[in-house]
C-alpha positions in Angstrom: -15.9 25.3 17.7 -13.3 22.5 18.3 -12.5 19.7 15.9 -12.1 16.2 17.0 -8.8 14.5 16.4 -9.2 12.0 13.4 -9.3 8.5 14.6 -7.4 5.9 12.5 -9.5 3.5 10.6 -9.2 -0.3 11.0 -6.6 -0.7 8.3 -4.4 2.1 9.7 -4.7 0.5 13.2 -3.7 -2.9 11.8 -0.8 -1.6 9.8 0.2 1.0 12.3 0.1 3.9 9.7 -2.1 5.5 7.2 -2.1 4.4 3.6 0.2 6.4 1.4 1.9 8.0 4.3 5.2 8.1 2.3 3.4 8.2 -1.1 2.3 5.6 -3.5 3.8 3.8 -6.5 2.0 2.3 -9.5 1.5 -1.5 -9.7 4.0 -1.6 -12.6 6.7 0.3 -10.6 6.2 -2.0 -7.5 6.7 -5.0 -9.7 9.8 -3.5 -11.2 11.2 -2.7 -7.7 10.6 -6.3 -6.6 11.8 -7.8 -9.8 8.6 -9.8 -10.3 5.3 -9.7 -12.3 2.3 -7.5 -11.5 0.3 -10.6 -10.7 3.0 -11.5 -7.9 2.5 -8.1 -6.4 -1.3 -8.6 -6.5 -0.7 -12.0 -4.6 1.4 -10.3 -2.1 -1.4 -7.8 -1.5 -3.9 -10.7 -1.1 -1.6 -12.3 1.4 -1.5 -9.1 3.5 2.1 -8.3 2.8 1.5 -5.2 0.8 -1.2 -2.4 0.9 -3.1 -1.9 -2.3 -5.4 1.1 -3.1 -6.6 3.2 -6.0 -5.5 6.5 -7.4 -8.9 7.8 -6.6 -10.1 6.1 -3.3 -13.0 3.7 -4.0 -12.6 4.0 -7.8 -10.9 0.8 -9.1 -10.9 2.0 -12.7 -8.7 5.0 -11.7 -5.6 2.7 -11.4 -4.1 0.5 -8.8 -1.4 1.9 -6.5 0.8 0.3 -3.8 1.6 2.1 -0.5 5.3 3.0 -0.7 5.8 2.4 3.1 4.4 -1.1 2.9 6.5 -1.8 -0.2 9.7 -0.6 1.5 8.9 -2.7 4.7 8.3 -5.8 2.5 11.6 -5.4 0.5 13.4 -4.9 3.8 11.9 -8.1 5.3 13.4 -10.0 2.3 17.0 -8.8 3.1 16.9 -10.3 6.6 
């Protein structure tokens, strides 16, 4: 029996990588790294600049997390 290679989902194709590839950080930690409020981080997610997910996928009450790679790329874009 052979297994099919996992195809990336639409979000992974859009971003070019899987969510949490380099890990995740809490919303509070992301706000601290960006020196802004948690609401500003939420707005960056809504604008498509950061990837947001949940500690337990699909369970919002489990806590919001931010993809570390998207956060690193976002901070890198601010330095240019």
